C-alpha positions in Angstrom: 38.5 -32.4 41.8 35.2 -33.8 40.4 35.3 -36.4 37.6 34.1 -33.9 35.0 36.6 -31.2 35.9 39.5 -32.8 34.0 37.3 -33.5 31.0 36.2 -29.9 31.0 39.7 -28.6 31.2 40.9 -30.8 28.4 38.0 -29.8 26.2 38.7 -26.1 27.0 42.3 -26.6 26.0 41.1 -28.1 22.7 39.4 -24.8 21.9 35.8 -25.5 23.0 33.8 -22.8 24.9 31.8 -23.2 28.1 28.4 -23.5 26.1 29.6 -26.5 24.1 31.4 -28.1 27.1 28.3 -27.8 29.2 26.2 -29.4 26.4 28.7 -32.2 26.0 28.9 -33.0 29.7 25.1 -32.5 30.3 25.8 -29.9 33.0 24.3 -26.4 33.5 26.2 -23.7 31.7 26.6 -21.6 34.8 28.3 -24.5 36.7 30.8 -25.1 33.9 31.5 -21.5 33.2 32.1 -20.7 36.9 34.5 -23.7 37.2 36.5 -22.7 34.1 36.7 -19.1 35.3 38.2 -20.2 38.7 40.5 -22.6 36.9 41.8 -20.0 34.5 42.3 -17.6 37.4 44.4 -20.3 39.3 46.4 -21.0 36.2 46.8 -17.2 35.6 45.7 -17.9 32.0 43.4 -15.4 30.2 42.4 -16.1 26.6 45.4 -18.2 25.6 48.2 -16.4 27.5 49.7 -16.5 31.0 50.7 -13.5 33.0 54.4 -13.3 33.5 55.1 -16.3 31.3 55.9 -16.7 27.6 52.9 -17.8 25.5 53.0 -21.4 24.5 52.4 -21.5 20.7 51.3 -24.6 18.8 53.9 -26.8 17.2 54.1 -26.7 13.4 55.7 -29.5 11.4 56.4 -28.9 7.7 56.0 -32.1 5.6 56.5 -30.6 2.2 53.0 -30.3 0.8 51.2 -30.1 4.1 51.6 -29.0 7.7 50.9 -31.0 10.9 49.9 -28.6 13.7 49.7 -29.7 17.4 48.5 -27.6 20.3 50.9 -26.7 23.1 49.6 -29.6 25.3 49.7 -32.2 22.5 46.0 -32.9 22.9 44.9 -31.7 19.4 46.4 -32.2 16.0 45.4 -30.7 12.7 46.7 -31.7 9.2 46.3 -29.0 6.5 47.7 -28.9 3.0 49.5 -25.8 1.9 47.0 -25.3 -0.9 44.2 -25.3 1.6 46.1 -22.9 3.9 46.5 -20.5 1.0 42.7 -20.7 0.3 42.1 -20.2 4.0 44.2 -17.0 4.0 42.6 -15.7 0.9 39.1 -16.2 2.3 40.0 -14.8 5.8 42.5 -12.0 4.9 41.6 -11.0 1.4 37.8 -11.6 1.2 37.4 -10.7 4.9 35.1 -13.6 5.6 34.3 -14.4 9.2 35.7 -17.4 11.0 32.4 -19.2 10.7 32.1 -18.4 7.0 35.6 -19.8 6.4 34.9 -22.9 8.3 31.7 -23.6 6.3 33.5 -22.8 3.0 36.4 -25.3 3.8 34.4 -27.7 5.9 36.7 -27.5 8.9 35.9 -27.3 12.6 36.2 -24.0 14.3 38.7 -25.2 16.9 40.9 -26.5 14.1 40.7 -23.1 12.4 41.6 -21.4 15.7 44.6 -23.7 16.1 45.8 -23.0 12.5 45.3 -19.3 12.9 47.2 -19.2 16.2 50.0 -21.3 14.8 50.7 -19.0 11.8 49.7 -15.8 13.5 47.0 -15.1 10.8 45.1 -11.8 11.1 42.6 -10.0 8.9 45.4 -7.7 7.7 47.7 -10.5 6.8 48.8 -11.2 3.1 46.9 -14.2 1.5 50.1 -16.1 0.9 52.5 -18.4 2.8 55.9 -17.2 3.9 57.6 -19.4 1.3 55.5 -17.8 -1.4 56.9 -14.4 -0.6 60.4 -15.6 -1.3 59.6 -15.8 -5.0 58.4 -13.2 -7.6 56.5 -10.5 -5.6 55.2 -8.9 -8.8 53.7 -12.1 -9.9 51.9 -12.4 -6.6 50.6 -8.9 -6.9 49.2 -9.6 -10.4 47.7 -12.8 -9.1 46.0 -10.9 -6.2 44.6 -8.3 -8.7 43.2 -11.0 -11.0 41.6 -12.7 -8.0 40.1 -9.4 -6.8 38.7 -8.9 -10.4 37.2 -12.4 -10.3 35.7 -11.7 -6.8 34.3 -8.4 -8.1 32.5 -10.1 -11.0 31.2 -12.8 -8.8 29.8 -10.3 -6.3 28.4 -8.3 -9.2 26.6 -11.3 -10.6 25.3 -12.2 -7.1 24.0 -8.6 -6.7 22.2 -8.9 -10.1 20.8 -12.2 -9.0 19.6 -10.7 -5.7 18.0 -7.8 -7.5 16.3 -10.1 -10.0 15.0 -12.3 -7.1 13.7 -9.1 -5.3 12.0 -7.9 -8.5 10.5 -11.4 -9.0 9.2 -11.3 -5.4 7.5 -8.0 -6.1 5.8 -9.3 -9.2 4.7 -12.3 -7.3 3.3 -10.0 -4.6 1.5 -8.0 -7.2 0.1 -11.1 -8.8 -1.1 -12.3 -5.4 -3.0 -9.0 -4.7 -4.4 -8.9 -8.2 -5.7 -12.5 -7.8 -7.1 -11.5 -4.4 -8.9 -8.5 -5.8 -10.2 -10.6 -8.7 -11.5 -13.3 -6.3 -13.1 -10.6 -4.1 -14.9 -9.0 -7.0 -16.0 -12.3 -8.4 -17.3 -13.5 -5.0 -19.4 -10.3 -4.7 -20.4 -9.9 -8.3 -24.2 -9.4 -8.5 -26.4 -11.2 -11.0 -27.4 -8.2 -13.1 -29.2 -8.3 -16.5 -28.9 -5.0 -18.3 -32.1 -3.6 -19.9 -31.8 -3.5 -23.6 -32.2 0.2 -24.5 -32.2 1.0 -28.2 -30.3 4.0 -29.5 -32.5 7.0 -28.7 -32.8 9.6 -31.4 -31.9 13.2 -30.5 -35.1 15.0 -29.3 -35.9 18.6 -30.2 -37.8 19.5 -27.1 -35.3 22.0 -25.8 -35.4 20.3 -22.3 -32.7 18.8 -20.2 -33.1 16.8 -17.0 -30.5 17.1 -14.2 -30.4 14.4 -11.5 -27.9 15.3 -8.8 -28.3 12.9 -5.9 -25.8 14.4 -3.5 -24.4 13.3 -0.1 -25.9 9.8 0.0 -23.1 8.6 2.3 -23.4 5.0 1.4 -22.4 2.7 4.3 -22.9 5.4 6.9 -24.2 4.0 10.2 -26.8 5.7 12.4 -28.7 4.2 15.4 -32.1 5.5 16.2 -31.8 5.5 20.0 -28.7 7.7 19.6 -29.6 9.9 16.6 -33.4 9.7 16.2 -33.3 7.5 13.0 -31.6 4.4 11.6 -29.3 4.4 8.6 -27.1 1.8 7.0 -26.1 0.5 3.6 -29.5 -1.1 2.9 -31.5 2.0 3.9 -29.2 4.1 1.7 -29.7 1.7 -1.2 -33.5 1.9 -0.8 -33.5 5.7 -0.6 -31.2 6.1 -3.7 -33.3 3.7 -5.8 -36.6 5.4 -4.6 -35.3 8.7 -6.0 -34.2 7.1 -9.3 -37.6 5.3 -9.7 -39.5 8.5 -8.9 -37.5 10.5 -11.5 -38.1 7.8 -14.2 -41.8 7.7 -13.4 -42.2 11.5 -13.6 -40.1 11.7 -16.8 -42.6 9.6 -18.7 -44.6 12.7 -19.4 -41.7 14.6 -20.9 -39.4 14.5 -23.8 -35.8 15.4 -22.8 -32.9 15.9 -25.1 -30.4 14.7 -22.5 -30.1 13.6 -18.8 -27.2 15.0 -16.7 -26.2 12.6 -13.9 -23.3 13.8 -11.7 -21.9 11.2 -9.3 -19.7 11.6 -6.2 -20.5 14.4 -3.9 -20.0 12.1 -0.9 -21.9 9.2 -2.6 -19.6 7.0 -0.4 -19.3 7.6 3.3 -15.5 7.0 3.6 -12.4 6.8 1.4 -9.9 4.5 3.1 -9.6 0.9 4.2 -9.6 2.2 7.8 -13.1 3.7 7.4 -12.0 7.4 7.4 -12.7 10.3 5.1 -10.1 11.5 2.5 -8.4 13.6 5.2 -8.5 10.8 7.8 -11.5 11.7 9.9 -13.0 8.4 11.3 -16.6 7.6 10.4 -19.4 5.5 11.8 -19.7 2.8 9.1 -21.7 -0.4 8.8 -19.8 -2.0 5.9 -16.3 -3.0 4.9 -14.7 -0.8 2.1 -14.9 -3.5 -0.6 -18.6 -4.3 0.2 -19.3 -0.5 0.1 -17.6 0.0 -3.2 -19.2 -3.0 -4.9 -22.7 -2.0 -3.7 -22.1 1.6 -4.9 -20.9 0.4 -8.3 -24.1 -1.7 -8.6 -26.4 1.2 -7.7 -24.7 3.6 -10.1 -24.8 1.2 -13.0 -28.4 0.4 -12.4 -29.3 4.1 -12.1 -27.5 5.0 -15.4 -29.3 2.2 -17.2 -32.7 3.4 -15.9 -32.0 7.0 -16.7 -30.8 6.1 -20.2 -34.4 5.0 -20.9 -35.4 8.7 -20.6 -32.7 10.2 -22.8 -29.0 9.9 -23.5 -27.1 10.3 -20.3 -24.0 12.3 -19.5 -22.2 11.2 -16.4 -19.3 12.8 -14.6 -17.7 12.9 -11.1 -17.7 15.6 -8.4 -15.2 14.6 -5.7 -16.5 15.0 -2.1 -14.6 15.4 1.1 -15.6 11.9 2.1 -15.0 10.1 -1.1 -12.5 12.0 -3.2 -10.7 8.7 -4.3 -13.6 6.2 -4.1 -15.8 8.3 -6.4 -13.0 8.6 -8.9 -12.7 4.8 -9.0 -16.4 4.6 -9.5 -16.4 7.0 -12.5 -13.7 4.9 -14.1 -15.7 1.8 -13.5 -18.7 3.4 -15.2 -16.5 4.6 -18.1 -15.4 1.0 -18.7 -18.8 -0.5 -18.2 -20.6 1.8 -20.7 -17.8 2.2 -23.2 -19.9 0.6 -26.0 -23.2 2.2 -25.0 -24.3 4.9 -27.5 -26.8 6.3 -25.0 -24.2 7.0 -22.3 -21.3 9.4 -22.2 -18.9 9.2 -19.2 -16.5 12.0 -18.5 -13.5 10.9 -16.4 -11.9 14.4 -16.1 -10.3 14.7 -12.7 -11.2 18.3 -12.2 -13.1 19.1 -9.1 -15.4 21.6 -10.8 -17.4 20.7 -13.9 -19.7 22.7 -16.2 -22.6 21.9 -18.5 -23.8 24.3 -21.2 -27.3 23.8 -22.4 -28.7 26.6 -24.7 -28.6 29.8 -22.6 -28.1 27.8 -19.4 -24.8 27.2 -17.7 -24.7 24.9 -14.6 -21.5 24.5 -12.6 -21.0 21.5 -10.3 -18.7 21.3 -7.2 -19.0 19.8 -3.8 -18.9 23.2 -2.1 -16.5 22.5 0.8 -13.4 24.3 -0.7 -14.3 27.4 -2.7 -16.2 29.4 0.0 -17.0 32.9 -1.3 -14.6 32.5 -4.2 -17.2 30.4 -6.0 -19.0 33.5 -7.1 -16.0 34.3 -9.3 -14.8 30.9 -10.5 -17.3 30.4 -13.3 -16.4 33.7 -15.1 -12.7 32.9 -15.0 -12.7 29.2 -15.8 -15.3 29.2 -18.7 -15.4 32.9 -19.8 -16.6 32.2 -23.4 -19.5 30.0 -22.1 -20.3 32.6 -19.5 -20.6 35.1 -22.3 -23.0 32.9 -24.4 -25.3 32.1 -21.5 -27.9 34.0 -19.4 -29.0 31.6 -16.7 -26.1 30.5 -14.5 -26.1 28.4 -11.4 -23.8 26.5 -9.2 -25.1 23.2 -7.7 -23.3 22.0 -4.6 -23.6 19.5 -1.8 -21.9 19.2 1.5 -24.4 21.0 3.7 -27.2 18.4 3.4 -29.8 21.2 3.2 -31.3 23.6 0.5 -29.9 27.1 0.4 -29.8 29.6 -2.5 -27.7 32.8 -2.8 -27.3 35.0 -5.8 -24.4 37.4 -6.5 -22.6 38.7 -9.6 -25.0 37.1 -12.0 -24.8 33.6 -10.7 -26.8 31.6 -8.2 -25.2 29.2 -5.8 -27.7 26.5 -4.9 -26.8 24.1 -2.1 -28.8 20.9 -2.5 -30.6 18.7 0.0 -29.7 15.2 0.8 -31.5 11.9 1.4 -29.0 10.7 4.0 -29.8 10.4 7.7 -28.4 12.2 10.8 -25.4 10.4 12.2 -24.0 10.6 15.8 -21.6 13.5 15.0 -24.2 15.7 13.3 -26.7 15.0 16.1 -24.3 15.9 18.9 -23.3 19.0 16.9 -26.9 20.1 16.6 -27.2 19.6 12.8 -30.7 18.1 12.9 -34.1 18.7 11.2 -33.2 18.6 7.5 -35.8 16.8 5.4 -34.5 13.8 3.5 -35.2 14.9 0.0 -33.5 15.0 -3.4 -33.9 17.7 -6.0 -33.9 17.2 -9.8 -34.0 20.1 -12.3 -35.8 20.6 -15.6 -33.9 23.1 -17.8 -35.2 24.9 -20.9 -32.6 25.9 -23.5 -34.1 29.4 -23.9 -36.0 30.0 -20.6 -33.6 28.6 -18.0 -34.7 26.6 -15.0 -38.4 25.6 -15.4 -39.0 23.0 -12.7 -37.6 21.5 -9.6 -38.7 18.0 -8.8 -38.6 17.1 -5.1 -38.2 13.4 -4.3 -38.9 12.9 -0.6 -37.9 9.6 0.9 -39.1 7.9 4.1 
């Protein structure tokens, strides 16, 4: 027998497992475990008992207030007070703590716990009292157990409340973290913008209204000329958008308008999610991160409203598109807050997907045009019947198709508007090519209806 064998056997008898013995002796676990297995087999000993022989229980000596417990081989001795033993049984039998939890609570070694447990035959279902305690008033012990359980209940209840409070605190800290992150992101990308000072414009009596619907800009869309025939990115989209606005402002110098109608949305943004997909999850070719796209879009819209407000008071509202249903809503809320004190600007934040503008005998409906299909010829009469009855010239202005089309039925025209966006890879592969990049604006007369269409062609 090797020198370490006897030490391993003694340590095993003291309650140590093969892992701790191998670590103590500096030997491989497999070597120690294999030896102990063979030794137990030779001794016919399996987990503390021998086949065909009576189990050798530890020796317990009662010294009044404490016990001295020795293992069967006399190699390990534990001294434990009766008060500590009662607490041990309460923790293990009544509170159902694990062996490791009890050892940590009482600061005792696991082998000592096992020795005590074996000596007194303690199980999870045992009563949390000593045998001598049971010789007294049983009713008093029952009452004591009930009181202890009540105390445990309130302790666990308080701990649960503490855990919930800590969880809620963690959620608030997480919210604060993201709010701070958003604030930092916005601050870092905030552009140096000096608003033009536009005095309050008196209401004109010209009987004219200007409508500026720049639809399907698809800000942040990416197109590569070798693949699609033309380039397009966020910078090109910005230039085309501002070219249209500047063209409108220049033309309007020769007119006197009572108001300007400026619908936003209609796929102003190319995508709606942080993953670069549309509202329904269709992946897009993009050249910008979502935060950069939104901040640039906010900048363009604020600048456009400020310029248009030099023509006449501006009415702004949102038409959700299939690419930017959410993003365009966030944008209209931004505009509402930005222009909240501007007497020249009115921002409507109604979440309805269809909007209406009544101007004299004119009724113009706005929608993106991807949902209603043929039903659009009947929506106006149902949704605004009184306005329908007061008006004579009625049109729907939609986007989505990127090209100009007009169809008239049941007393209403449906006019699909052109777009200044470029052809991306999907449209090119699908054969949707050839549309001229142009935006249309409309001059309405209160009594005579649509008077002019301004075409702003971009290059």
